[in-house]
Every structure is written in C-alpha cells, then in structure tokens.
Steps between C-alpha positions, in 0.01 A plus 500: 500500500244342264296224658458172309141447386324207663335437163833371373673170571803605698718208389490600132764702316374688193646434157420636156491368144506705182374313196611656169270364232452580133182696567496584872746562781380424850632555852365270769610535862417200718460485876757223500599169352215259574306208353202729442666840444318820595539822299604815681504715188438447129547740207507448125585707196409399145831593341467310172873423473435230241281709272647498148778254586416274204561778245783687676670232709523755780317598814268796450713811574221698667415199715866470602506863616175463694621176656817658636295770668272238651795289620614793715155516654489123552836503675385781729169323575680176581732683740209690655317172570807359673566223248819326607552339161406592145481250216468619141388265223495585127330289235454474122548856370812575704668170409424522127543867408823621344515779756392270783846474663538879505151536650581245771829672583330840536219349707747331735666837561166660589372210712838438664462125469565218254226409252434138411418475130302179482539262209183363344557173687544683833193713439292188431644328809414785737156537345440129563617538860254788539213275393627215720512736796143622446308174451468195721587323276522617138458256214503621143687739276584854603529781249667830593413766243714811522560786263785327317461126543276211598637233731321164503591234755354173626433474875391197701500562874853617579645350182593738219495331160569613145495870419543733205531875441326645195505855353128552562495776761229758437722787386717275283201326341332832426825618337559178301139498377512870409178557698310230307306261725464253211875495451551474878289182509705350215832584667378362832385173342836455327697569818285275719563210262849493656351451849463122494441502877148637442384156385586369847261753652185359344227470764710682762487860620663793325633760748519855366769733633561863408325836496328468161333173590406628848328796338314268264385300803385822665287578193358148509401556864321819399318340210382205709417712809731282708446582870856480632765739374795276585724416207709214635349159425218649294382217274346532155327213324615417148174588325467828688866585428463423129194724460659781699835490316325509161320813610818672622689412181225625265309778675630854545675471836365830634141369473552199726331510840741593779774635271503829691669310785799416276769763443505642147861393455397138558190493281670476161675177604187318619396369155850358450487332840159360404635361172794330670269339757258390224780327311636335816154363577472361147841333519478375860129434561521573874229412750473858628681832525630601844643844573817523706576832668850369570780487245870568462537731803323264737681202350832671562401569862390137537845388378660689790312292761655190647346162417293478819351846440420415139306192609288698748133547414462862374137529613574379852806728516291805408218408739754448777635850439153654521434308822821642647409853393124512569369229732467525877711187544692311233531208743121484518490493119736202498284323757198556274675316219562192713165507682289535185697218340405274793140622481478416130635153577248455785219604264626266227562785257762401244730758342698516180852640519383845388200496735732432795728784385208738469364406845848561642518844337144589603584429865808722481286779350201457730578790733659761271194729519471523877590871519206600282162589647313174577229580244755522219758235590352239269479718189839659566666161543329369189627791291854478634523126437323494164730769362825416680815444295492127574664246273461124503119524506240503222196729497253245643753447780515875561123503525514220758756688713302824484167335577635319807581839655168652392300210648717488813415864579149541357344156531526183297177565310590856405409577138730799447756518216306295241771569241764332717267214591449450128871431454506223760410146403202348687744280693713801600190694603382216722843457658537874557180488707618197698842649572349837594251327732790326675683830537190667643486233773862501599550878501237522776692242704849642443447879492737496200791409727709181492496220754137381492468310173767237572298404813169452316410163355232339291341180635266257329220435751325233290168513317644758263570752780827694492608697808729799526656447844657768718740391774375554855754778550327696221143435620439871550516548123188287464193712421199583284690689231743223405216249526301714257790514258540123525131469409572702189789266417263207545260648244778565249639147531165325559635327811397442861742697716536560874710740703644327807733552794726210586341313793204737499174570316451528127240691301363364175487773241304300247 
C-alpha cells in the first residue's frame, strides 16, 4: 500500500490538460481543480506542427509523427500521475490545416479521449479567462501570441469585451514574410489595422500571453538585472519595452544577453514576437506591458469552476493552501488575520483593498518556515514566498509578503535581501515592519497555537498610551520577552505602548 504524501492536499483529484499548439504541445497535470491551481507535472515538446502551413496548407509531416509518439507518452504520464480526467485542446494549426481532421482523429485514438478543436473565438475567450483568473483585477487588452495566430481581447474586471483573431502567430508570420523582418513588420501593421479594439486600450495595460512573449520578458529581465525571476505580473515600462524590442528586432538574436537560457528552437521566433509587440504598442499606446503566465489552459480550468469559486481571491486561496500544508496551526493563522486587522484599526493605520489582501495573505504565510532551523527560517520563508507560484499579486506585493516573514523571524530592522527590499514601495516596506512587529509580539503570547489572540484586546489609556491587555486567566503569559517585543513595536510605530493584565499591573515599554 502506498501512503498518501502529507505534502499534498488530500481533497484534490488530479486532472491533466494537453494543449496542442501550432509550435508547442504541452502536458500539464494539476493537483486538482482549484482557484489557484498547483502543477503536479509539466512537460513540453516543440513540435512545430504549424511550420510551413502557409505554403503547404498542411501540418508538418515530421511534426505529426513526433507528436503521435509524444501523445503516447503524455497519456502514460497522465495515467501514472493518477489524473482522473484528461482534457485535450487544439488551436490554430489543427483547426486550419487541410490534414487537421485526420491528425485529430489519429491523436484521439492514441490519447483515448476526445479533443476539443477550439475556434478562434473560443481560443480568445479562454485566453481572456486565463488573464482574468490571474489578476485581481485585470483592466486592459490581452494578447495571446501562439505559433499560428494572435488573439486580442478587451478585459475589464470580469467583463470580456471585443476580440479578434489574426494570422500573426510566430511560425505563420515567419512563413508569410519569407524570413524577412521588414516584410513581417508590414504584414503585422496591415493585419492590426483590422483590430479596432486596440484604440480602446489607449492608456491601459497590455497583457502578454504565450511562450514567445514570456521568453522576451525573460531576456528583458536579464538585460535589466531584474532581481526576481518570477514571470507572472512582471511589468515593463513603455520606454524600456520600446528600446528593448528594437534591439531584439535588429540585433543578431544569439548576441543578446541571456539568450543561452532560451531554447534554440524558440530563438528564431523572438524577433517576430518583438515586431508584433512593437506594432501593437504603436497602435494601442498602452500604459505598460504586463506578462501573464496564465493563458488558454488556465482559462479553461477557470471555466470549470462554479461561480463562487471563480469569485474567490486567488492569492488568499493559495496562501490558505500553504497554511494548511506547512503551518503549525491553520486556525492560528486565521486568528492572526483578524487580530492584526483589529491592531491596525487600533493604531489608526488605513489600508487600501490590496493592502488588506496582502496583510491577510502574509498572516496565512507567517508560519510556513517553522520546520527549518531557527537561524534560517526567515531567509527560507522569504525565498519560498518571493518565488511561489502565486497569482493575483504584483511584484511589489510579493516583496511585501516575503519581507513580513523575513522580519518576523529575523527582526524588523533586518537588512538582508536588499534586492527584494528594492522591489517593495516605501509604504509596503514600512507596513511589512509594522505587521512583522505585531507578529513577533503575539507569537510569544500564543506559542503559535490558537485560542489566545481572540482574548487579547487593545485599550486606549489616554495621553496617547495604547495598552495590549491580557485577560486575568492568561496572566502567566505576561513576561519580559513579550514586553521587549512590544517595545520594538512601539519603536516601529512611534507610539507609547504598555503591556497589561486585566485588573493587574501594566508595564510601559516606551
């Protein structure tokens, strides 16, 4: 009998998705259907099914043969991982090629399941849902660049607006332009003139989806020495993007810094991806470029959730899962959320909607490093949180979450991880110290177990003095260590604080 790993959520049932694109075919096996899905296994092959489709009208025969061999492997891997359901999605090349129906029929025989050949409208819809699922909220125009097509669609919160599919995928554009970048720019400009929705994106964000654009973003990170290697919600300013894209479109691609990290099969398409993005920027005039790591697959998964699950906050959902898997007590984590909210109110600290969300998530994540050696808990927690596959949070927000755990374990004035501190705004940095100082007080009173925090209260004692009051029944928890931590909180917040027992003495800590 094989024992279930405690590192897995036991209420999840694995499922798999195979995404058959014009350039790549990917198998992703998920732990289960969830608002913030977790990958169990992920494998990709660059098949190049759409290579030459413009001139021949057919899928590349060698790519078809290789794909069938890979489908057998993907089916076996899905079964090995215990996936209870397999979904297979096919996009531009399979729906447009003359031999597409025969390819789909053969693939269905190998995979032993039905394949959904998405129309251009369906592909754009699921891509939009992927962006909606990954941002909180999204507002702008999303572009999904594949090997065969480009889907553009307007998104405002949960509302999906106008969309269009254009024949500007990397492989197709390279084929149509006969390997001429000058001709590719002309073709792109002509095609984008049909995308009237781009005018409605002026001054809003442009969300990039797809492997070519992700690889361009990775190169931009390398060139700018960006300190956090997380792709989702990576933002690029318009001036920086324009300079970078000009370089990619004109310079020999193999000479660009960081290119060794991009597979050779992908490199030849990068200039075409750069040209398409250049022309979109010229037509749309967006406020910034934002990278989405989520696209059609994640949008399809999102469509399978019920309405209540779709409306759940993806960041809080993911933090909740980590609290369940790694903290000493998830109930204690929930108490932290409520108690720190009351503390912020008592201190007169206002919060925006996102700041309240981030404080909530930080409390859920506060104890995930407890199994590490005490000297390394802070740095380990920081690394886990900074690089976690979170969605619904921007990079400054990630820095805030990571720094709260660092400061909570290693002291609120710790100067470690300057690269992460550099990503946080001054306001986030200040609030990370305040929240961490609160956590450092209450962990010494609760021993990381639930039941104490709901019995603590903040009292205004007049003359600017604020007291943290323990009930008489918890008087034995009163001591020098929590008083010392409260003194640290007083310094961080520049307040006069006292630690008191109800009906008993109090000690001023500032």
